[in-house]
N, C-alpha and C positions, 0 to 999 in steps of 0.2 A: 504493500500500500504506499502511496506517496505521502511523504512527510513534508508538507508545505512549509512548516516552520524552518526546517533544516535548509529547504532550497532558499528561503528568503534571506537567512542570515549567512548564506554561502556567497551571495553577490556583494559587490564592493559597498553599496548603500547600506543593505541590511546588516552586513557585518559591522559598519561604522556605527549604526545606531544601537546594535546589540553590546559592542564594546563599550559605548559611552553610558549605556544604562545598566552595565553589569549583568546582562542577560546571558544565558548559556549559548555557546556557540559549538555544536556538535560538528565532529569532522567525519568524513566517510572512513570506515574502518577498513584496515587491510584484512582480507580474508584468504583463505587457502586457494592456491592456484596449482594444479598438477605440474609436477616438474620444478617448481620453485624451491629455492634453499630453505633450509630450516628457518633462518632468520636472515633478512635482507640487510644486513649491515654488520658492523663490528660489535662485539660483546666485551665488556669490560668485567674482569673477575677479580675479586678480592676475598681476603679471609682474615677473621680475627685470630689472634694467636691461640694455637691448640686446636683449631678446626680439623675435623675429621673427614670432610666431603670434598676437599680441593681435587684430590685425584680422581674421584668419580665424575666430578664436573668436567674436568679436563678430558676424561675419556669420552664422554658424550659429545663434547664440542669437537674433538678430534675426529670422531667417527662421521660428524656431520660436515666436516671440512669448514668450520666457522672460524673467521677471522677474530683473534682474541688479543685484548691488551690486558697487562698486568703490571704491578709494580716491580721495579728491578730488584732482583735477589730475593723476592719474597717466596714463601713456601708454594703458593699457587703457581708461580712462575716455574718452579722446579718441577711441580706435577705436569704442567703444560709441555715442559720440555721432555719429560718422560713419555708423554703421549705423542710426541713428535710434532707438536705444534709450534711454529716459529712465532711466538707471541710478541706483540709490539710492547713498547714501554710507556707507562704511564707515570708521570711524575706530578703529584697533586700540587707541588710547591711551584712548579713551572707554568708561566703563561702559555696558552696555546688555543687552538681552535678545534681540539678533538671532540668529536661527537659519537655517541654509540646508540645502537638499536637495542641493546640489553645490558642491564647492569645486574650483576649477580654477586651476592655476598654470602660466603660461608660464616654464619654466625654461630656455628655449633660449639666453638670454643668459648664463647661468653659465659663466664661463670659468676658474675656479681653484677649489682646495679651500677657500680663504677665503670665496669667494663662496656656497659651499653654505649658509652662514647664511641665505640668502634662503628657503631651505626652512623653517628654524625660525621665522623672522620671520613667514612667512605662515600656517603651520599651527599653531604653538605656541598662539596665541590663539583659534584657530577650530575645531579638531579636535573639541573637546568640544561645540561648538554644531552639529555634524553631526546632522540629523535621522534618525529612523528609516529604514531602507533608503537611506541617503545614498550620495553618490557622491565620491570623492575622486580627481582626475585630475591628474597631472603631464605636461607636455608638454615633451620633451627633444629634443636634437639627435643625430644619428647620431655616435658618437665617432670613427668613421673618417674623417668629414669635417671634423673640428675642426682649425683651423689650427695648433695647438699641443699638445704632450703634456698640458700642464696642464689645457687645456680638455677634451681627450679623457678624462682621468682623472676630472674633475668630473662630465661627463656619464655615464660608467659608473656613478659613485657614486649617481646617481638610481635605478637599479635596486633597490639594496640598501634605499634609503629607502622605496620603494613597498612593497616586500614586507614590510618590518617595519611600515609603517603599515596594511597590509591586515590584520595580526594584532592591531593596537591598536584599530581602529575597532570599535564595537558595533552592536547592534540591527539586524543585516542589512545593514549597510554595506559597501562595497567600495573598493578602491584599484587604481588602473592607472596605467601608465607608456606614453605614446604618444610614439615617437621619429619626428620629422618630417625627412625629407631636405630639404637646401637646394633651394628652388624648389618644394617639394610642399606648401606651406602651404595652397594652395586644395584640397588633396585630403583634408583631414581631416574633412570634413563628415560622411560616413557613420560613421566610426569614433566621432567624438565624440557623435553622436547616439545610436548603439548604447550606448556606455558610460555615458552620462547617464541613459539610459531604463531603465525596468523589464525591458526585453527581455534585459539583461545580468544579471539577478538571481543567477545562479550562476556568474558570472565574476568573478574577484577575484585581485589579485597579478599581473597578466599585463603582459606587455610586447608592444605591437603597433607594428610599423613601417610607416610610410606613405611611399612613394616616389613616383617619377614615375609618373603614370598618364596619362590622356588625357580630354579634355572629353567630356561625354555630354549629350545633350538634357535637358531639364528633366524632372526624376523626379517622379512621382505619389507622394507620401509614404504614402499610404494603400495603393496597390497598385503598389508599385515594379517589380513582375515583370510587369505587365500585357504581353501580347502576347509573352512569353517562354515557350519550352518547356523544361521541366526533367525530366531522368531521375534517379529515385531508386532505386538498387539496395537490396535488402533491405527492400521497403517494406511488407511485409505485417503488420508488428506492431511494438510497442515503439517505439524511436528512430526506425526507418524510417517508420512510420505518422505520428508526430508531425512528421517532416521533410515528408512529402507534404502534410499538412494545413496547415502553416505556409506552405509555398511556394505552395500553392493559394490560401490567405487573402490572400497578398501578389500575387496576379493571375496566377501561372504556370499554364500547362497542363501538368499533371503526367503523366508516363509512369511508372508504377510497375512495378518488375521484381522478381520472386523466383523461386524453383524451382518447377517444375510441381506438386510435392506440396502446395504452399501457394497454388495458383491461386485457390482459393475464398476464402480470407482476403484475398488480394491484391484480388480483385474487390470484396469488401466495403469495402476501403480507397478505391479509386479512384472507384467509382460514385458515392458521395455528393458529391465534389468534382469531378465532371465529367471526370475524367481517364481514361486508358487504361492496359491492363496488357500486359507481356510476360512470359510465362512461359518461363523458360529457366535452366539450370544455368550460372552464369557461369564455372564452372571447366571446362566442356566445350571440346573443341577448336574447334568451330565457333561458340562463344558470341560473340565479338567481331564476326564478320561478320554473324551474324543479328541482333544488337543494332543495330549500325550501318545495316544494311539497313532495319530497322524505322524508325529515326530519319531515314534518308535519304527514305522515303516521306513523311514529315512536313515535308520541306524543311528539316531540320536540327535542331540543339539549341543552346540557349543556356547551359544549367546542367547539369553532371553531377555528381551526388553519389554517391561511392563509400562506401556505407554498409554493404553486405552483409559479413557476418562470422561466424565460428564460433568457439568454444572447444573444444579436445580436451584437457582438463587432466590431466596426469600429471606426477610429478617426472621428471627427465631419465632417471635410471636405470631407470625403469619404463615409459618412453614407446616404444611401437612406431614403426615407420617410417610406418604409415599414418596416425597421429595428426599426426606432424610434417608430412608431406608434404601432407596435406589442409588443415591450417591455414594453411600458407604459400600454397598454391595459390588458396585462397579469398580470404584476407585481403589478400594482397599481388599475387601474380602475375596474378591476373584483372584487377585494376585496371590494371596495367601493360599488359597485352595490349589491354584496351579502349581505353586512352589511345593506345597505338600505332596501332591501327586507325582511331580517331577522327581523329588528326592526319595519317594518310596519305592520307585522303580530304579534300583540300583544300576547305575551306568548309563541311565538315559541322559542325565546332564553329564556329558562327557569330561574326562580329565582336563583340569585347567579350565573348567567351565566359568562363565561369566553371567550374573544376573544384574542387570541395571534397571533401576526403577525411576520413573518420572514423578517426582513430588512437584512442589510448587512453593512460591515465596508466601502463598496464603497459609501454608502449613507452618511457616517459621513465624510470620508476624501477625497471622489472622487477618481477617477482611469482613467488614460489616457486610451482612447480608449473605455471608457464606459460612455459617457456622457448620454446616454439613460438610462442605468442600474442604474448609480448612481442618476440620476433625480428621477427614479421610486422608489428607496429604501429610498431616502431621503423624498420622498412623503409619504411613508408608515409611517415613523416616525412622520410627520406632521398629518397623519390621526389619529394616537394614541394619540397624544398630544391634538388635537382638539376634538375627540370624548370621551376623559376620563370623563369629566363633564357629558356628556349625558348619558354614561353607568352607571355613578355613581347614577343618579337619578332613574335609573332602577335596583338598587341594583346589578349591574354587574360591570366588569372590562374590560379594554382593555390595553394591554401591547405589547412590542415587544422585540425579541431578534435580536442582529445583529452579525452574525457569522464573523469571521475573516477567516484565512486560515484552511480549514477543509479538511481532507483526504477523497475526493470522486473521482469517475471516472473522474469528470470535472478537478480537480486539478492534477490528474495523468497524464492528457493529456498535461499539460503545459510544455513548454521547461524547460530543467533542471535548467538553471540559475534563471529564475523567480521562479520556484518552490521551489528551496533550500532557496532564499531570503525570500519568504512567509512563509517558516517554521521557519527560525531563526530570523525574525524581530519581536520577542515578547519577554516578560520577561521570558516565559517558553521555548523559544528556540526551538519549535517543532510545528507541526500541531496538530489541535484537531481531535476529531473523531466525526462522526454524532450523536453518542450517548450522546456526551456533549451538543449538541444543544437540543437535545430531553429532557435531564435531566432538562434543564432550562425551557423549556416549560411546563414540567410536574409540576415544582414548581409554575409557574404562573397560571397554570390551578387548582391547588388544591383548595378545599373548603376553607381551612383557610388562603388563601392569599388574602382575602377580602380587606385588608388594602393596597395592592399593586396595584396601578391603575396609568396609564399614564407613566409608566417607559419604558426605552429603555436600555436593559441590553447587554453589548457586550460579546459575547462568543468568545474571541479572544487570550486568554493567555496573556493579556494586550498587545496588539499590539503597537509597537512603532510608528506606522503611524496613525495619527489621535487620539494618545491617550492624 
């Protein structure tokens, strides 16, 4: 849908007015293009003393062929050298016009509040040199694993820094915090690649936890889901259609699912991508059995995306029982029942399986007139958190994305005032696209995301509500 406000402030006169009135001026976000480099520019890498992730960061950037700068003689530079990267030199005391597309600081070594100065030392002279649609990433430790309260306190402080930095960077840039469990340094690759790349265009101000995963065979970076089967519910339109297309782009054999009334639309989605369709109402009593029978005939499934959902909005006082029950049944209970059936059939969810759920910012912040919807989407988050240990025991993962304002037919039908408020109430001051949700799901579905489990990642441009 056309964003008239963004078009207005993008021309010289509109931009002049917006600048002088202090109005938001959203920029066109960089998004993934097949064949493009991981990140289109240089990355500055630094580390607080005692950090443990520098070598892992260097390895990821070396594999991607990324141009890197670092301080002369620091431990990051040594790690970059070991990874065969010819790193450029950054001297924060010297004047210059160096600019970067990415700023990455390994802050795992910060062990006290006094050492938080490392954040200021690295980002104070560099944050204004971040290019358009740049990436700011802090890598931290899990506070619960810290050896002393002072270290845990300092590591928790990183979250506040990143959320504030995400609201200070401009021109479509983003900021993220990645917490890496002890011993999981080698698992950060998929997360670092996603957050540095244009695939994360509408993800900002987020905390991603990377824990123990498992080794996987070498991954085809262009088609990481080659040979995998992916089930996508609610696939006939909007976000579901985008998910199906992106997973197919990444090599998956997509099985799209939607209600029988939308079977025509569903066929129009799966046919061009070489997928197949299942027409079933997921709230029906026999739906889990029918879905799993269909997957069993295919030899199992590797990725399950619970995307299907409905809204039945009314204030609580005006809401009838049918609206409440239908919303809970479709948005939450159906996913629970499918998971139960899937896991009850040993091996149907294949080794290194991935379950990805679509929650919502309404499940985090709540929304007037949506007590049923907010309840269901908060329940999705609870399902992810409670099932993560169970899936880990099966060498699988479960995560969720929580979209904010996404440009769909549903948001296009909103009244002008709420629609414009939804677009502007984020650090990126614009709505996201269905593909932004799909890219986040593809990252969580990737084979080398084995260390990412039990996370809820907002795809909301760092919404100012519930942030």
